[in-house]
Backbone atoms as SQL, in Angstrom:
CREATE TABLE atoms (id INTEGER PRIMARY KEY, chain TEXT, resi INTEGER, resn TEXT, atom TEXT, x REAL, y REAL, z REAL);
INSERT INTO atoms VALUES
  (1, 'A', 1, 'MET', 'N', 331.306, -13.136, 148.981),
  (2, 'A', 1, 'MET', 'CA', 331.671, -14.117, 149.976),
  (3, 'A', 1, 'MET', 'C', 330.480, -14.331, 150.907),
  (4, 'A', 2, 'THR', 'N', 330.191, -15.572, 151.242),
  (5, 'A', 2, 'THR', 'CA', 329.077, -15.933, 152.100),
  (6, 'A', 2, 'THR', 'C', 329.423, -15.674, 153.555),
  (7, 'A', 3, 'LYS', 'N', 328.482, -15.065, 154.271),
  (8, 'A', 3, 'LYS', 'CA', 328.667, -14.814, 155.695),
  (9, 'A', 3, 'LYS', 'C', 327.870, -15.854, 156.465),
  (10, 'A', 4, 'TYR', 'N', 328.475, -16.557, 157.386),
  (11, 'A', 4, 'TYR', 'CA', 327.824, -17.597, 158.176),
  (12, 'A', 4, 'TYR', 'C', 327.543, -17.074, 159.571),
  (13, 'A', 5, 'ILE', 'N', 326.315, -17.272, 160.066),
  (14, 'A', 5, 'ILE', 'CA', 325.905, -16.782, 161.379),
  (15, 'A', 5, 'ILE', 'C', 325.270, -17.933, 162.148),
  (16, 'A', 6, 'ASN', 'N', 325.667, -18.115, 163.390),
  (17, 'A', 6, 'ASN', 'CA', 325.126, -19.157, 164.252),
  (18, 'A', 6, 'ASN', 'C', 324.285, -18.480, 165.333),
  (19, 'A', 7, 'LEU', 'N', 323.007, -18.821, 165.398),
  (20, 'A', 7, 'LEU', 'CA', 322.114, -18.205, 166.378),
  (21, 'A', 7, 'LEU', 'C', 322.009, -18.997, 167.675),
  (22, 'A', 8, 'GLU', 'N', 322.634, -20.171, 167.707),
  (23, 'A', 8, 'GLU', 'CA', 322.611, -20.971, 168.933),
  (24, 'A', 8, 'GLU', 'C', 323.461, -20.304, 170.003),
  (25, 'A', 9, 'GLU', 'N', 323.016, -20.471, 171.257),
  (26, 'A', 9, 'GLU', 'CA', 323.813, -19.953, 172.371),
  (27, 'A', 9, 'GLU', 'C', 325.079, -20.772, 172.502),
  (28, 'A', 10, 'LYS', 'N', 326.169, -20.083, 172.702),
  (29, 'A', 10, 'LYS', 'CA', 327.429, -20.793, 172.910),
  (30, 'A', 10, 'LYS', 'C', 327.474, -21.290, 174.348),
  (31, 'A', 11, 'GLU', 'N', 327.946, -22.522, 174.499),
  (32, 'A', 11, 'GLU', 'CA', 328.089, -23.070, 175.845),
  (33, 'A', 11, 'GLU', 'C', 329.219, -22.348, 176.555),
  (34, 'A', 12, 'GLN', 'N', 328.938, -21.899, 177.758),
  (35, 'A', 12, 'GLN', 'CA', 329.951, -21.230, 178.560),
  (36, 'A', 12, 'GLN', 'C', 330.775, -22.281, 179.284),
  (37, 'A', 13, 'LYS', 'N', 332.088, -22.190, 179.158),
  (38, 'A', 13, 'LYS', 'CA', 332.946, -23.123, 179.868),
  (39, 'A', 13, 'LYS', 'C', 332.909, -22.785, 181.353),
  (40, 'A', 14, 'GLU', 'N', 332.630, -23.778, 182.149),
  (41, 'A', 14, 'GLU', 'CA', 332.573, -23.579, 183.592),
  (42, 'A', 14, 'GLU', 'C', 333.983, -23.388, 184.133),
  (43, 'A', 15, 'HIS', 'N', 334.169, -22.334, 184.911),
  (44, 'A', 15, 'HIS', 'CA', 335.469, -22.048, 185.517),
  (45, 'A', 15, 'HIS', 'C', 335.665, -22.972, 186.713),
  (46, 'A', 16, 'LYS', 'N', 336.741, -23.740, 186.691),
  (47, 'A', 16, 'LYS', 'CA', 337.030, -24.690, 187.766),
  (48, 'A', 16, 'LYS', 'C', 337.992, -24.031, 188.749),
  (49, 'A', 17, 'LYS', 'N', 337.556, -23.841, 189.998),
  (50, 'A', 17, 'LYS', 'CA', 338.384, -23.213, 191.025),
  (51, 'A', 17, 'LYS', 'C', 339.152, -24.263, 191.814),
  (52, 'A', 18, 'THR', 'N', 340.321, -23.862, 192.300),
  (53, 'A', 18, 'THR', 'CA', 341.130, -24.737, 193.142),
  (54, 'A', 18, 'THR', 'C', 340.421, -24.953, 194.478),
  (55, 'A', 19, 'ILE', 'N', 340.440, -26.203, 194.926),
  (56, 'A', 19, 'ILE', 'CA', 339.789, -26.575, 196.190),
  (57, 'A', 19, 'ILE', 'C', 340.821, -27.279, 197.067),
  (58, 'A', 20, 'PHE', 'N', 340.868, -26.911, 198.338),
  (59, 'A', 20, 'PHE', 'CA', 341.695, -27.616, 199.306),
  (60, 'A', 20, 'PHE', 'C', 340.810, -28.575, 200.091),
  (61, 'A', 21, 'THR', 'N', 341.277, -29.818, 200.239),
  (62, 'A', 21, 'THR', 'CA', 340.508, -30.803, 200.997),
  (63, 'A', 21, 'THR', 'C', 341.121, -31.090, 202.362),
  (64, 'A', 22, 'ALA', 'N', 342.445, -30.943, 202.476),
  (65, 'A', 22, 'ALA', 'CA', 343.114, -31.252, 203.749),
  (66, 'A', 22, 'ALA', 'C', 344.471, -30.563, 203.802),
  (67, 'A', 23, 'TYR', 'N', 344.992, -30.420, 205.012),
  (68, 'A', 23, 'TYR', 'CA', 346.345, -29.880, 205.204),
  (69, 'A', 23, 'TYR', 'C', 347.127, -30.826, 206.109),
  (70, 'A', 24, 'LEU', 'N', 348.438, -30.733, 206.005),
  (71, 'A', 24, 'LEU', 'CA', 349.317, -31.579, 206.802),
  (72, 'A', 24, 'LEU', 'C', 349.484, -30.946, 208.174),
  (73, 'A', 25, 'GLY', 'N', 348.915, -31.605, 209.184),
  (74, 'A', 25, 'GLY', 'CA', 348.928, -31.049, 210.526),
  (75, 'A', 25, 'GLY', 'C', 349.964, -31.693, 211.421),
  (76, 'A', 26, 'ASP', 'N', 349.729, -31.592, 212.721),
  (77, 'A', 26, 'ASP', 'CA', 350.627, -32.174, 213.717),
  (78, 'A', 26, 'ASP', 'C', 350.793, -33.670, 213.488),
  (79, 'A', 27, 'ASN', 'N', 351.974, -34.168, 213.820),
  (80, 'A', 27, 'ASN', 'CA', 352.277, -35.602, 213.708),
  (81, 'A', 27, 'ASN', 'C', 352.105, -36.141, 212.285),
  (82, 'A', 28, 'ASP', 'N', 352.289, -35.263, 211.296),
  (83, 'A', 28, 'ASP', 'CA', 352.184, -35.658, 209.884),
  (84, 'A', 28, 'ASP', 'C', 350.858, -36.331, 209.558),
  (85, 'A', 29, 'LYS', 'N', 349.784, -35.850, 210.135),
  (86, 'A', 29, 'LYS', 'CA', 348.441, -36.375, 209.877),
  (87, 'A', 29, 'LYS', 'C', 347.672, -35.353, 209.038),
  (88, 'A', 30, 'TRP', 'N', 346.900, -35.847, 208.056),
  (89, 'A', 30, 'TRP', 'CA', 346.054, -34.971, 207.259),
  (90, 'A', 30, 'TRP', 'C', 344.824, -34.574, 208.066),
  (91, 'A', 31, 'LYS', 'N', 344.509, -33.275, 208.068),
  (92, 'A', 31, 'LYS', 'CA', 343.334, -32.756, 208.757),
  (93, 'A', 31, 'LYS', 'C', 342.457, -32.034, 207.745),
  (94, 'A', 32, 'PRO', 'N', 341.138, -32.105, 207.883),
  (95, 'A', 32, 'PRO', 'CA', 340.240, -31.430, 206.938),
  (96, 'A', 32, 'PRO', 'C', 340.507, -29.924, 206.895),
  (97, 'A', 33, 'SER', 'N', 340.402, -29.360, 205.701),
  (98, 'A', 33, 'SER', 'CA', 340.654, -27.935, 205.526),
  (99, 'A', 33, 'SER', 'C', 339.357, -27.181, 205.274),
  (100, 'A', 34, 'GLY', 'N', 339.225, -26.061, 205.931),
  (101, 'A', 34, 'GLY', 'CA', 338.087, -25.181, 205.683),
  (102, 'A', 34, 'GLY', 'C', 338.508, -23.915, 204.961),
  (103, 'A', 35, 'LEU', 'N', 339.791, -23.827, 204.592),
  (104, 'A', 35, 'LEU', 'CA', 340.315, -22.614, 203.962),
  (105, 'A', 35, 'LEU', 'C', 340.299, -22.723, 202.437),
  (106, 'A', 36, 'THR', 'N', 340.274, -21.568, 201.800),
  (107, 'A', 36, 'THR', 'CA', 340.342, -21.492, 200.341),
  (108, 'A', 36, 'THR', 'C', 341.678, -20.855, 199.958),
  (109, 'A', 37, 'PRO', 'N', 342.101, -20.999, 198.702),
  (110, 'A', 37, 'PRO', 'CA', 343.378, -20.414, 198.278),
  (111, 'A', 37, 'PRO', 'C', 343.454, -18.898, 198.491),
  (112, 'A', 38, 'GLU', 'N', 342.330, -18.207, 198.433),
  (113, 'A', 38, 'GLU', 'CA', 342.322, -16.749, 198.592),
  (114, 'A', 38, 'GLU', 'C', 342.795, -16.303, 199.979),
  (115, 'A', 39, 'TYR', 'N', 342.768, -17.173, 200.933),
  (116, 'A', 39, 'TYR', 'CA', 343.201, -16.866, 202.295),
  (117, 'A', 39, 'TYR', 'C', 344.710, -16.637, 202.370),
  (118, 'A', 40, 'PHE', 'N', 345.466, -17.232, 201.458),
  (119, 'A', 40, 'PHE', 'CA', 346.931, -17.236, 201.521),
  (120, 'A', 40, 'PHE', 'C', 347.546, -16.126, 200.683),
  (121, 'A', 41, 'ASP', 'N', 348.772, -15.755, 201.053),
  (122, 'A', 41, 'ASP', 'CA', 349.518, -14.755, 200.293),
  (123, 'A', 41, 'ASP', 'C', 349.998, -15.324, 198.968),
  (124, 'A', 42, 'LYS', 'N', 350.386, -16.599, 198.958),
  (125, 'A', 42, 'LYS', 'CA', 350.892, -17.252, 197.757),
  (126, 'A', 42, 'LYS', 'C', 350.572, -18.734, 197.837),
  (127, 'A', 43, 'VAL', 'N', 350.164, -19.310, 196.689),
  (128, 'A', 43, 'VAL', 'CA', 349.890, -20.747, 196.596),
  (129, 'A', 43, 'VAL', 'C', 350.716, -21.290, 195.438),
  (130, 'A', 44, 'VAL', 'N', 351.527, -22.311, 195.713),
  (131, 'A', 44, 'VAL', 'CA', 352.382, -22.931, 194.700),
  (132, 'A', 44, 'VAL', 'C', 351.900, -24.355, 194.462),
  (133, 'A', 45, 'TYR', 'N', 351.594, -24.660, 193.194),
  (134, 'A', 45, 'TYR', 'CA', 351.199, -26.026, 192.839),
  (135, 'A', 45, 'TYR', 'C', 352.458, -26.871, 192.760),
  (136, 'A', 46, 'LEU', 'N', 352.535, -27.944, 193.549),
  (137, 'A', 46, 'LEU', 'CA', 353.726, -28.795, 193.619),
  (138, 'A', 46, 'LEU', 'C', 353.673, -29.968, 192.650),
  (139, 'A', 47, 'GLY', 'N', 352.487, -30.362, 192.246),
  (140, 'A', 47, 'GLY', 'CA', 352.340, -31.498, 191.342),
  (141, 'A', 47, 'GLY', 'C', 351.274, -32.442, 191.851),
  (142, 'A', 48, 'ASN', 'N', 351.123, -33.548, 191.120),
  (143, 'A', 48, 'ASN', 'CA', 350.104, -34.531, 191.466),
  (144, 'A', 48, 'ASN', 'C', 350.764, -35.762, 192.062),
  (145, 'A', 49, 'CYS', 'N', 350.333, -36.131, 193.256),
  (146, 'A', 49, 'CYS', 'CA', 350.825, -37.309, 193.960),
  (147, 'A', 49, 'CYS', 'C', 349.878, -38.470, 193.660),
  (148, 'A', 50, 'ASN', 'N', 350.427, -39.637, 193.367),
  (149, 'A', 50, 'ASN', 'CA', 349.595, -40.810, 193.075),
  (150, 'A', 50, 'ASN', 'C', 348.724, -41.210, 194.260),
  (151, 'A', 51, 'VAL', 'N', 349.139, -40.874, 195.470),
  (152, 'A', 51, 'VAL', 'CA', 348.392, -41.260, 196.672),
  (153, 'A', 51, 'VAL', 'C', 347.425, -40.156, 197.119),
  (154, 'A', 52, 'ASP', 'N', 347.911, -38.920, 197.174),
  (155, 'A', 52, 'ASP', 'CA', 347.136, -37.827, 197.768),
  (156, 'A', 52, 'ASP', 'C', 346.546, -36.825, 196.776),
  (157, 'A', 53, 'GLY', 'N', 346.818, -36.966, 195.506),
  (158, 'A', 53, 'GLY', 'CA', 346.250, -36.042, 194.516),
  (159, 'A', 53, 'GLY', 'C', 347.085, -34.783, 194.355),
  (160, 'A', 54, 'ASP', 'N', 346.447, -33.687, 193.980),
  (161, 'A', 54, 'ASP', 'CA', 347.151, -32.421, 193.748),
  (162, 'A', 54, 'ASP', 'C', 347.667, -31.853, 195.065),
  (163, 'A', 55, 'MET', 'N', 348.941, -31.420, 195.048),
  (164, 'A', 55, 'MET', 'CA', 349.602, -30.939, 196.261),
  (165, 'A', 55, 'MET', 'C', 350.003, -29.477, 196.085),
  (166, 'A', 56, 'PHE', 'N', 349.917, -28.713, 197.190),
  (167, 'A', 56, 'PHE', 'CA', 350.180, -27.282, 197.166),
  (168, 'A', 56, 'PHE', 'C', 351.018, -26.872, 198.372),
  (169, 'A', 57, 'ALA', 'N', 351.891, -25.875, 198.168),
  (170, 'A', 57, 'ALA', 'CA', 352.573, -25.190, 199.266),
  (171, 'A', 57, 'ALA', 'C', 351.890, -23.840, 199.408),
  (172, 'A', 58, 'CYS', 'N', 351.374, -23.550, 200.591),
  (173, 'A', 58, 'CYS', 'CA', 350.620, -22.319, 200.820),
  (174, 'A', 58, 'CYS', 'C', 351.366, -21.438, 201.811),
  (175, 'A', 59, 'TYR', 'N', 351.634, -20.210, 201.397),
  (176, 'A', 59, 'TYR', 'CA', 352.417, -19.270, 202.186),
  (177, 'A', 59, 'TYR', 'C', 351.507, -18.214, 202.803),
  (178, 'A', 60, 'ILE', 'N', 351.698, -17.977, 204.103),
  (179, 'A', 60, 'ILE', 'CA', 351.028, -16.872, 204.776),
  (180, 'A', 60, 'ILE', 'C', 351.916, -16.387, 205.917),
  (181, 'A', 61, 'ARG', 'N', 352.224, -15.111, 205.915),
  (182, 'A', 61, 'ARG', 'CA', 353.052, -14.467, 206.952),
  (183, 'A', 61, 'ARG', 'C', 354.303, -15.299, 207.269),
  (184, 'A', 62, 'ASP', 'N', 355.086, -15.616, 206.261),
  (185, 'A', 62, 'ASP', 'CA', 356.358, -16.341, 206.409),
  (186, 'A', 62, 'ASP', 'C', 356.216, -17.751, 206.980),
  (187, 'A', 63, 'VAL', 'N', 355.024, -18.337, 206.871),
  (188, 'A', 63, 'VAL', 'CA', 354.795, -19.721, 207.276),
  (189, 'A', 63, 'VAL', 'C', 354.346, -20.484, 206.032),
  (190, 'A', 64, 'ILE', 'N', 354.865, -21.704, 205.857),
  (191, 'A', 64, 'ILE', 'CA', 354.490, -22.540, 204.724),
  (192, 'A', 64, 'ILE', 'C', 353.738, -23.758, 205.234),
  (193, 'A', 65, 'ASN', 'N', 352.553, -23.998, 204.668),
  (194, 'A', 65, 'ASN', 'CA', 351.754, -25.174, 205.002),
  (195, 'A', 65, 'ASN', 'C', 351.547, -26.002, 203.739),
  (196, 'A', 66, 'ILE', 'N', 351.445, -27.312, 203.892),
  (197, 'A', 66, 'ILE', 'CA', 351.214, -28.215, 202.775),
  (198, 'A', 66, 'ILE', 'C', 349.737, -28.606, 202.748),
  (199, 'A', 67, 'TYR', 'N', 349.124, -28.422, 201.584),
  (200, 'A', 67, 'TYR', 'CA', 347.712, -28.755, 201.388),
  (201, 'A', 67, 'TYR', 'C', 347.572, -29.740, 200.242),
  (202, 'A', 68, 'LYS', 'N', 346.487, -30.505, 200.263),
  (203, 'A', 68, 'LYS', 'CA', 346.128, -31.327, 199.118),
  (204, 'A', 68, 'LYS', 'C', 344.711, -30.957, 198.714),
  (205, 'A', 69, 'GLY', 'N', 344.391, -31.220, 197.456),
  (206, 'A', 69, 'GLY', 'CA', 343.067, -30.861, 196.971),
  (207, 'A', 69, 'GLY', 'C', 342.937, -31.112, 195.488),
  (208, 'A', 70, 'ILE', 'N', 342.253, -30.188, 194.806),
  (209, 'A', 70, 'ILE', 'CA', 342.010, -30.307, 193.377),
  (210, 'A', 70, 'ILE', 'C', 342.447, -29.007, 192.705),
  (211, 'A', 71, 'LYS', 'N', 343.366, -29.122, 191.758),
  (212, 'A', 71, 'LYS', 'CA', 343.900, -27.952, 191.044),
  (213, 'A', 71, 'LYS', 'C', 342.828, -27.397, 190.109),
  (214, 'A', 72, 'GLY', 'N', 342.678, -26.069, 190.125),
  (215, 'A', 72, 'GLY', 'CA', 341.716, -25.406, 189.251),
  (216, 'A', 72, 'GLY', 'C', 342.393, -24.664, 188.105),
  (217, 'A', 73, 'ASP', 'N', 341.612, -23.857, 187.416),
  (218, 'A', 73, 'ASP', 'CA', 342.075, -23.128, 186.239),
  (219, 'A', 73, 'ASP', 'C', 343.066, -21.999, 186.563),
  (220, 'A', 74, 'GLU', 'N', 343.200, -21.636, 187.830),
  (221, 'A', 74, 'GLU', 'CA', 344.135, -20.553, 188.189),
  (222, 'A', 74, 'GLU', 'C', 345.562, -20.895, 187.795),
  (223, 'A', 75, 'PHE', 'N', 345.877, -22.162, 187.689),
  (224, 'A', 75, 'PHE', 'CA', 347.250, -22.595, 187.389),
  (225, 'A', 75, 'PHE', 'C', 347.447, -22.894, 185.903),
  (226, 'A', 76, 'SER', 'N', 346.473, -22.602, 185.076),
  (227, 'A', 76, 'SER', 'CA', 346.590, -22.875, 183.640),
  (228, 'A', 76, 'SER', 'C', 347.387, -21.795, 182.936);
């Protein structure tokens, strides 16, 4: 049986991380976010909104905040 060997380097798939762009603040206004998902105790992907993009519920110390951003590979 013939053995086939490829000496080319395999392309590494780039890991896409979840990014938050804004959170729902006072008076239902979107405010820029400087936080990352690692800051929270739990992050739940809610789905994709046609207007605001990927939506998340972020839990920290019994408080839930709504964020929008870009879903990464963590939810695959």
